[in-house]
C-alpha positions as CSV (number, residue, x, y, z in Angstrom):
1,X,99.6,60.9,72.8
2,X,101.3,62.3,75.8
3,X,104.2,60.8,77.6
4,X,102.6,60.2,80.8
5,X,100.3,57.7,79.1
6,X,103.3,56.3,77.5
7,X,105.4,55.8,80.3
8,X,102.0,54.7,82.6
9,X,100.8,52.2,80.4
10,X,104.2,49.8,80.2
11,X,104.7,50.4,84.2
12,X,101.2,49.5,85.2
13,X,101.1,46.1,83.2
14,X,104.9,45.4,84.2
15,X,103.1,45.6,87.2
16,X,100.4,43.4,87.0
17,X,102.6,41.0,85.4
18,X,105.5,41.0,87.9
19,X,108.1,41.6,85.4
20,X,110.4,44.7,85.1
21,X,109.2,47.4,82.7
22,X,111.9,47.5,80.7
23,X,111.2,44.1,79.4
24,X,108.4,45.7,77.7
25,X,108.0,47.7,74.4
26,X,105.3,50.0,72.9
27,X,104.1,46.9,70.7
28,X,103.8,44.7,73.2
29,X,100.1,43.0,73.4
30,X,98.5,39.7,75.0
31,X,100.4,37.0,73.6
32,X,103.5,39.0,72.8
33,X,105.1,37.8,75.7
34,X,105.2,34.5,78.0
35,X,104.1,36.6,80.4
36,X,101.3,38.1,79.0
37,X,98.9,35.5,78.7
38,X,94.2,35.2,79.1
39,X,95.0,35.2,83.3
40,X,97.6,37.7,83.5
41,X,95.2,39.6,81.1
42,X,92.6,40.0,83.7
43,X,95.4,41.3,86.2
44,X,96.2,44.0,84.0
45,X,92.9,45.0,84.0
46,X,92.5,45.3,87.9
47,X,95.4,47.5,87.8
48,X,94.0,49.6,85.3
49,X,90.8,49.8,87.3
50,X,92.0,50.5,90.6
51,X,94.8,52.8,89.2
52,X,91.4,55.3,87.1
53,X,89.0,54.3,89.7
54,X,86.3,52.9,87.3
55,X,85.4,49.2,87.2
56,X,85.5,47.8,83.2
57,X,82.6,46.1,82.4
58,X,82.1,45.9,78.5
59,X,83.2,43.5,76.5
60,X,84.6,45.8,73.8
61,X,86.5,48.2,76.7
62,X,88.4,44.8,77.5
63,X,89.8,44.4,74.3
64,X,91.0,47.3,73.8
65,X,92.6,47.0,77.0
66,X,94.7,44.0,75.3
67,X,98.0,45.9,73.8
68,X,100.4,49.2,75.5
69,X,99.0,51.3,72.6
70,X,95.5,50.5,73.6
71,X,95.8,51.3,77.1
72,X,98.4,54.1,76.5
73,X,94.9,55.4,74.3
74,X,92.5,54.2,77.2
75,X,94.2,56.0,79.8
76,X,94.5,59.3,78.4
77,X,91.0,59.5,77.2
78,X,89.8,58.8,80.6
79,X,92.2,61.8,81.7
80,X,95.4,60.5,82.4
81,X,97.9,61.0,79.8
């Protein structure tokens, strides 16, 4: 995993949650902090879609994006890492 995807994933999540990126850790996932609930998850996926320029349609991919680590891997797989 590259440093770009490690830096980008928390940044996208923090922006979607409207919190400071310093409040996130690499282990964070949906439900691990109060701001990251199921509604906020939709905002996170939307932010990822905007960044990569693709619409995420399938449940399997959506489920992968519920953690910082999963987002990092997804971004790297799509050439953003």
